[in-house]
C-alpha positions as CSV (number, residue, x, y, z in Angstrom):
1,M,0.0,0.0,0.0
2,A,1.4,3.5,-0.9
3,K,2.5,5.8,1.8
4,G,0.2,8.7,2.7
5,L,-3.0,6.9,1.8
6,T,-5.4,6.7,4.7
7,V,-8.4,4.4,4.8
8,K,-11.4,5.8,6.6
9,K,-13.1,3.5,9.0
10,K,-16.8,2.8,8.4
11,K,-19.1,4.2,11.0
12,T,-21.1,1.6,12.9
13,V,-24.7,2.5,12.6
14,R,-26.5,1.8,15.8
15,A,-30.0,0.4,15.5
16,T,-32.6,2.9,16.7
17,R,-35.3,1.6,19.0
18,R,-38.7,1.9,17.4
19,V,-41.4,3.7,19.3
20,H,-45.1,3.3,18.7
21,G,-48.5,3.8,20.3
22,Y,-48.7,6.2,23.3
23,A,-44.9,6.8,23.2
24,L,-45.5,9.0,20.0
25,M,-48.3,11.0,21.7
26,P,-47.5,14.8,21.8
27,T,-47.1,16.1,25.3
28,D,-46.9,19.8,24.7
29,S,-50.6,20.3,24.0
30,W,-53.8,18.7,25.4
31,F,-55.6,19.1,22.0
32,K,-52.8,17.6,20.1
33,A,-52.6,14.7,22.5
34,K,-56.4,14.2,22.3
35,H,-56.3,14.3,18.5
36,F,-53.5,11.8,18.3
37,V,-55.1,9.3,20.7
38,H,-58.5,9.5,18.8
39,Y,-57.0,9.0,15.3
40,E,-53.8,7.1,15.8
41,I,-54.5,4.7,18.7
42,E,-56.8,1.7,18.3
43,S,-59.9,1.6,20.5
44,K,-58.8,-1.6,22.1
45,D,-55.7,0.2,23.4
46,W,-58.0,2.9,25.0
47,V,-59.4,0.1,27.3
48,T,-55.9,-1.0,28.2
49,K,-54.7,2.5,29.1
50,I,-57.8,3.2,31.3
51,K,-57.5,-0.1,33.1
52,D,-53.8,0.5,33.6
53,H,-54.6,3.9,35.1
54,I,-57.2,2.4,37.5
55,K,-54.8,-0.4,38.5
56,K,-52.1,2.1,39.4
57,N,-54.2,4.8,41.1
58,Y,-57.1,2.9,42.8
59,D,-57.4,-0.1,45.1
60,R,-57.8,-3.7,44.0
61,K,-61.5,-3.9,44.9
62,I,-62.3,-1.1,42.5
63,A,-60.2,-2.6,39.7
64,A,-61.8,-6.0,40.3
65,T,-65.3,-4.5,40.2
66,I,-64.6,-2.7,36.9
67,N,-63.1,-5.8,35.4
68,R,-66.6,-7.4,35.6
69,L,-67.8,-4.9,32.9
70,P,-67.4,-5.5,29.2
71,D,-64.5,-3.7,27.5
72,W,-66.8,-1.4,25.4
73,K,-68.1,0.0,28.7
74,V,-64.6,0.9,29.9
75,G,-63.1,2.1,26.7
76,N,-66.0,3.9,25.1
77,G,-64.2,7.3,24.9
78,S,-60.8,8.3,23.5
79,H,-60.8,11.5,25.8
80,W,-60.6,9.3,28.9
81,A,-57.7,7.3,27.5
82,T,-56.0,10.6,26.6
83,A,-56.5,11.9,30.2
84,A,-55.1,8.7,31.6
85,A,-52.1,8.8,29.3
86,C,-51.3,12.5,29.9
87,L,-51.7,12.1,33.7
88,E,-49.0,9.6,33.5
89,R,-46.6,11.5,31.2
90,A,-47.6,15.2,31.2
91,P,-50.1,15.9,34.0
92,S,-49.7,19.7,33.6
93,I,-51.5,19.8,30.2
94,V,-54.6,18.0,31.4
95,P,-57.5,20.4,32.1
96,E,-58.9,20.3,35.6
97,D,-62.4,19.3,34.2
98,Y,-60.9,16.2,32.6
99,V,-59.0,15.2,35.8
100,K,-62.3,15.4,37.8
101,G,-64.3,13.9,34.9
102,L,-62.0,10.9,34.7
103,D,-62.5,10.2,38.4
104,R,-66.3,10.6,38.0
105,F,-66.2,8.2,35.0
106,I,-64.3,5.6,37.0
107,Q,-66.7,5.9,40.0
108,S,-69.7,5.4,37.6
109,L,-68.0,2.3,36.3
110,V,-67.6,1.1,39.9
111,A,-71.3,1.6,40.4
112,E,-72.2,-0.3,37.3
113,G,-69.8,-3.1,38.2
114,Q,-71.4,-3.4,41.7
115,Q,-74.9,-3.6,40.1
116,L,-73.8,-6.3,37.8
117,A,-72.2,-8.2,40.6
118,E,-75.4,-8.0,42.7
119,A,-77.5,-9.1,39.7
120,Q,-75.2,-12.1,39.2
121,Q,-75.5,-13.0,42.9
122,Q,-79.3,-12.8,42.6
123,E,-79.2,-15.1,39.6
124,E,-77.0,-17.6,41.4
125,K,-79.4,-17.6,44.4
126,A,-82.4,-18.0,42.2
127,K,-80.9,-21.1,40.5
128,P,-82.3,-24.3,42.1
129,K,-79.7,-26.3,43.9
130,N,-79.2,-30.0,44.1
131,V,-81.7,-30.5,41.2
132,Y,-81.7,-34.1,40.1
133,V,-80.8,-34.6,36.5
134,P,-82.0,-37.9,35.1
135,T,-79.5,-40.1,33.1
136,I,-79.9,-40.8,29.4
137,Q,-81.1,-44.4,30.3
138,E,-83.7,-43.0,32.7
139,R,-85.0,-40.6,30.0
140,I,-85.2,-43.4,27.4
141,Q,-87.1,-45.5,30.0
142,E,-89.6,-42.7,30.7
143,Q,-90.1,-42.0,26.9
144,S,-90.6,-45.7,26.2
145,Q,-93.3,-45.9,28.9
146,E,-95.1,-42.9,27.3
147,A,-95.0,-44.6,23.9
148,C,-96.5,-47.8,25.5
149,E,-99.6,-45.9,26.9
150,A,-101.5,-46.2,23.6
151,I,-100.3,-49.8,23.1
152,E,-101.6,-50.7,26.5
153,E,-105.1,-49.2,25.7
154,W,-105.1,-51.4,22.5
155,L,-104.2,-54.5,24.4
156,D,-106.8,-53.7,27.1
157,S,-109.5,-53.8,24.4
158,F,-108.7,-57.6,24.2
159,V,-109.8,-58.1,27.8
160,V,-113.0,-56.0,27.2
161,D,-114.1,-57.7,24.0
162,K,-112.1,-60.7,22.7
163,K,-114.4,-61.3,19.7
164,T,-114.0,-57.8,18.1
165,F,-110.3,-57.5,19.0
166,D,-108.0,-57.3,15.9
167,P,-104.5,-58.6,16.7
168,K,-103.1,-56.6,13.8
169,G,-105.3,-53.6,14.1
170,F,-102.7,-51.2,15.7
171,D,-100.7,-48.9,13.4
172,F,-97.3,-49.3,14.9
173,V,-95.5,-47.6,12.1
174,G,-97.5,-44.4,12.5
175,H,-97.4,-44.5,16.3
176,F,-93.7,-45.0,16.5
177,A,-93.1,-42.1,14.0
178,R,-95.4,-39.8,16.1
179,M,-93.7,-40.8,19.4
180,K,-90.2,-40.5,17.7
181,V,-89.3,-44.1,18.8
182,S,-85.7,-44.8,18.2
183,Q,-83.9,-48.2,18.3
184,A,-83.1,-47.5,22.0
185,H,-86.8,-47.0,22.8
186,A,-87.7,-50.1,20.6
187,R,-85.3,-52.3,22.6
188,K,-87.0,-51.1,25.9
189,I,-90.5,-51.6,24.6
190,K,-89.5,-55.1,23.3
191,G,-88.2,-55.9,26.8
192,F,-91.4,-54.7,28.5
193,Y,-93.5,-57.4,26.6
194,A,-91.0,-60.2,26.1
195,K,-92.0,-62.1,29.3
196,E,-95.7,-61.5,28.6
197,L,-95.3,-63.1,25.1
198,D,-93.6,-66.1,26.6
199,E,-96.4,-66.6,29.1
200,A,-99.0,-66.2,26.4
201,R,-97.3,-68.9,24.4
202,L,-97.4,-71.2,27.4
203,V,-101.2,-70.7,27.6
204,V,-101.5,-71.7,24.0
205,D,-99.6,-74.9,24.7
206,M,-101.3,-75.4,28.1
207,P,-101.7,-79.2,28.9
208,T,-105.1,-80.7,29.4
209,A,-106.2,-82.2,32.8
210,A,-105.4,-85.7,31.6
211,Q,-101.9,-84.6,30.5
212,V,-101.3,-82.8,33.8
213,A,-102.1,-86.1,35.7
214,K,-99.4,-87.9,33.7
215,I,-96.6,-85.5,34.7
216,K,-94.4,-87.4,37.1
217,N,-92.3,-84.5,38.4
218,D,-94.1,-82.9,41.3
219,K,-92.8,-79.4,40.6
220,E,-93.6,-79.4,36.9
221,R,-97.1,-80.8,37.7
222,D,-97.7,-78.1,40.3
223,L,-96.7,-75.4,37.7
224,A,-99.0,-76.9,35.1
225,E,-101.9,-76.9,37.5
226,Q,-101.3,-73.3,38.5
227,L,-101.2,-72.3,34.8
228,R,-104.6,-74.1,34.2
229,E,-106.1,-72.5,37.2
230,G,-104.9,-69.0,36.4
231,Y,-106.0,-69.1,32.7
232,S,-109.1,-71.3,33.0
233,H,-111.2,-68.4,31.7
234,L,-109.2,-68.2,28.5
235,S,-109.6,-70.5,25.5
236,K,-106.6,-71.5,23.4
237,K,-108.1,-69.6,20.4
238,D,-108.2,-66.4,22.4
239,A,-104.7,-67.0,23.8
240,Q,-103.5,-67.5,20.2
241,T,-105.1,-64.2,19.2
242,Y,-103.2,-62.4,22.0
243,V,-99.9,-64.1,21.0
244,V,-100.4,-62.8,17.4
245,A,-100.9,-59.2,18.9
246,L,-97.8,-59.4,21.0
247,E,-95.7,-60.9,18.1
248,T,-96.9,-58.0,15.9
249,L,-95.7,-55.6,18.5
250,I,-92.3,-57.3,18.9
251,G,-92.0,-57.5,15.1
252,A,-92.6,-53.7,14.8
253,C,-89.8,-53.1,17.4
254,D,-87.5,-55.4,15.5
255,V,-88.1,-53.4,12.3
256,V,-87.1,-50.1,14.1
257,I,-84.0,-51.8,15.5
258,G,-83.0,-53.3,12.1
259,A,-83.6,-50.1,10.2
260,S,-81.3,-48.2,12.6
261,K,-78.5,-50.8,12.1
262,A,-78.9,-50.4,8.3
263,T,-78.7,-46.6,8.3
264,R,-76.0,-46.3,11.0
265,K,-72.8,-44.9,9.7
266,P,-69.8,-47.1,10.4
267,R,-67.4,-45.7,12.9
268,A,-64.6,-43.9,11.1
269,K,-61.3,-45.5,11.8
270,K,-58.7,-43.1,12.8
271,A,-55.7,-43.2,10.6
272,P,-52.5,-44.2,12.5
273,S,-49.8,-41.6,12.7
274,K,-46.7,-41.8,10.6
275,E,-44.5,-42.5,13.7
276,K,-46.8,-45.4,14.6
277,L,-46.5,-46.9,11.1
278,I,-42.8,-47.2,11.4
279,A,-42.6,-48.0,15.1
280,K,-41.8,-51.7,14.6
281,L,-39.3,-51.1,11.8
282,K,-35.7,-52.0,12.7
283,I,-33.0,-50.9,10.2
284,K,-29.3,-50.2,10.2
285,D,-28.7,-46.4,10.8
286,R,-25.2,-46.3,9.4
287,D,-22.2,-48.4,8.3
288,D,-18.9,-46.7,9.0
289,K,-16.8,-49.2,6.9
290,L,-18.9,-48.5,3.8
291,Q,-19.5,-44.8,4.8
292,I,-23.2,-45.0,4.2
293,V,-26.0,-43.5,6.3
294,S,-29.7,-44.5,6.3
295,V,-32.3,-41.8,5.5
296,N,-35.2,-41.2,7.9
297,P,-37.6,-44.2,7.8
298,L,-40.5,-41.8,7.6
299,E,-39.4,-41.1,4.0
300,L,-40.5,-44.6,3.1
301,L,-44.1,-43.5,3.5
302,E,-45.8,-42.4,0.3
303,S,-42.6,-43.1,-1.7
304,T,-42.5,-44.1,-5.4
305,E,-38.9,-45.5,-5.4
306,V,-36.7,-46.8,-2.6
307,W,-33.0,-47.9,-2.7
308,V,-31.8,-50.3,0.0
309,F,-28.5,-52.0,0.7
310,N,-28.1,-55.2,2.9
311,T,-24.7,-55.0,4.6
312,K,-24.8,-58.7,5.4
313,T,-25.6,-60.1,2.0
314,R,-24.0,-57.1,0.0
315,K,-27.2,-56.8,-2.0
316,L,-28.2,-53.5,-3.5
317,G,-32.0,-53.3,-4.2
318,R,-34.5,-50.9,-5.8
319,Y,-38.1,-50.9,-4.9
320,V,-40.6,-49.4,-7.4
321,A,-44.2,-48.6,-6.5
322,A,-46.9,-50.7,-8.2
323,E,-49.0,-49.0,-10.8
324,E,-52.3,-49.8,-9.0
325,C,-50.9,-48.3,-5.7
326,H,-48.8,-45.4,-7.0
327,I,-47.1,-45.1,-3.7
328,M,-45.5,-47.4,-1.1
329,T,-45.9,-47.6,2.7
330,V,-44.9,-49.7,5.7
331,K,-46.8,-52.4,7.4
332,G,-45.0,-53.8,10.5
333,T,-41.4,-54.5,9.3
334,T,-42.3,-54.8,5.7
335,L,-42.5,-52.4,2.8
336,V,-45.8,-52.8,0.9
337,G,-47.2,-51.5,-2.3
338,F,-44.2,-52.2,-4.5
339,D,-44.1,-53.8,-8.0
340,E,-43.0,-57.4,-7.4
341,T,-41.7,-57.7,-11.0
342,R,-39.7,-54.5,-11.3
343,S,-38.4,-54.5,-7.7
344,V,-35.1,-56.4,-7.8
345,Q,-31.7,-56.6,-6.1
346,K,-28.2,-57.6,-7.1
347,T,-25.1,-58.7,-5.1
348,L,-22.2,-56.2,-5.3
349,R,-18.7,-57.7,-5.7
350,K,-17.0,-54.5,-4.6
351,P,-19.6,-52.7,-2.5
352,E,-17.2,-49.8,-1.4
353,E,-16.6,-48.7,-5.0
354,T,-20.2,-49.3,-6.2
355,L,-21.8,-47.4,-3.3
356,K,-19.4,-44.5,-3.9
357,E,-20.6,-44.3,-7.5
358,F,-24.2,-44.6,-6.3
359,K,-23.9,-41.6,-4.0
360,K,-22.6,-39.5,-6.9
361,A,-25.3,-40.7,-9.3
362,G,-28.3,-38.4,-10.2
363,K,-31.8,-39.4,-11.1
364,V,-31.0,-40.1,-14.8
365,R,-28.0,-42.3,-13.9
366,L,-30.0,-44.2,-11.3
367,R,-32.5,-45.4,-13.9
368,K,-29.9,-47.8,-15.4
369,F,-27.6,-48.2,-12.3
370,L,-28.7,-51.7,-11.5
371,D,-28.7,-52.8,-15.2
372,E,-25.0,-51.8,-15.4
373,I,-24.1,-54.2,-12.5
374,N,-23.0,-57.6,-13.8
375,A,-24.9,-59.9,-11.4
376,V,-28.0,-62.1,-11.2
377,E,-31.3,-60.3,-10.5
378,V,-33.2,-61.5,-7.4
379,K,-36.7,-60.3,-6.6
380,L,-37.2,-58.3,-3.4
381,N,-39.7,-59.4,-0.8
382,G,-40.2,-56.1,1.1
383,R,-38.6,-57.2,4.4
384,L,-36.5,-54.5,6.1
385,G,-34.2,-55.9,8.8
386,P,-31.4,-54.7,11.1
387,D,-28.8,-55.2,8.3
388,T,-30.8,-52.9,5.9
389,V,-29.6,-49.4,5.1
390,I,-32.2,-47.1,3.3
391,L,-29.9,-45.3,0.9
392,R,-32.4,-43.2,-1.0
393,T,-36.1,-42.5,-1.6
394,E,-38.1,-40.7,-4.3
395,H,-41.6,-39.2,-4.0
């Protein structure tokens, strides 16, 4: 460097701290400050400034009472926010009327907050305590019983006049629709009449006096006698009519239950996470001798091409996604979705040299990389074990 030449040092420019919001508010004039706050400060920041002023200059009870009110009540005027900001930074420019006015405004907020608190307390007191809330099953039970009231009236008409009673005369479809009977209700209703139907069938098959006398078992004979005594007023024909009525009722319930099964949407199976899909996968992370490192196993998912190398058998393999699947994925410890015909592997005679060339190869070179290796092709089976290094994936 020639003598006499001097190089000027560059000045280091210090970063200036940005100021915004109330920090830019003029403090030399009340009207300038009020104009700035009204047009340059957002209304939500008015609320913040007023609440901050209350917190600093009033006790906690007052602040807590005002905090019950909605924000629009507190920050409904930019002039009160201006007064609060100026009292903090330039109290001398605030007119006396605004100093007193801000205090009156805060006191009015306190009064409103107290009224709101009292109203909330009254509402809490008016709420009934320890009110029993029935369970879903109890609600279904009650609704099912309500649906059975009309059915009971229909069945009672059998007792009144057995000759005119029509065992298929009740419109179950219309009744169930009006009462909004679901499959849960239908199951309950079916349960109500299941034992009654079994008993009616026993009456139809009731043994004669001669048949009862031939029963050797004392217990069975006693039950048969009780059955004959209890239903002696009922003929088998009438009992059969009642059975048909109950079977019609049970059949109508089965229709509702069956329809709900047919229209019920199957539960959507949650797709397993990517981490869970490869959780059982065990591969070789690296081989220092060959200087190769496995890629992240997550890259196997949704891949179209996968290159693997087995360090034990010295086989280099290339998996290609099947045309019908388009992509490959992992199931347990196996790669699935690959083309079994095009996915092949070859044994490397000099793995160090070949793998070094493989790492340098681009997409175009890789298309014929396996073809250039002079070895017998063996089909891949998808198994990925502890000797497998995942060299490369394509998506």
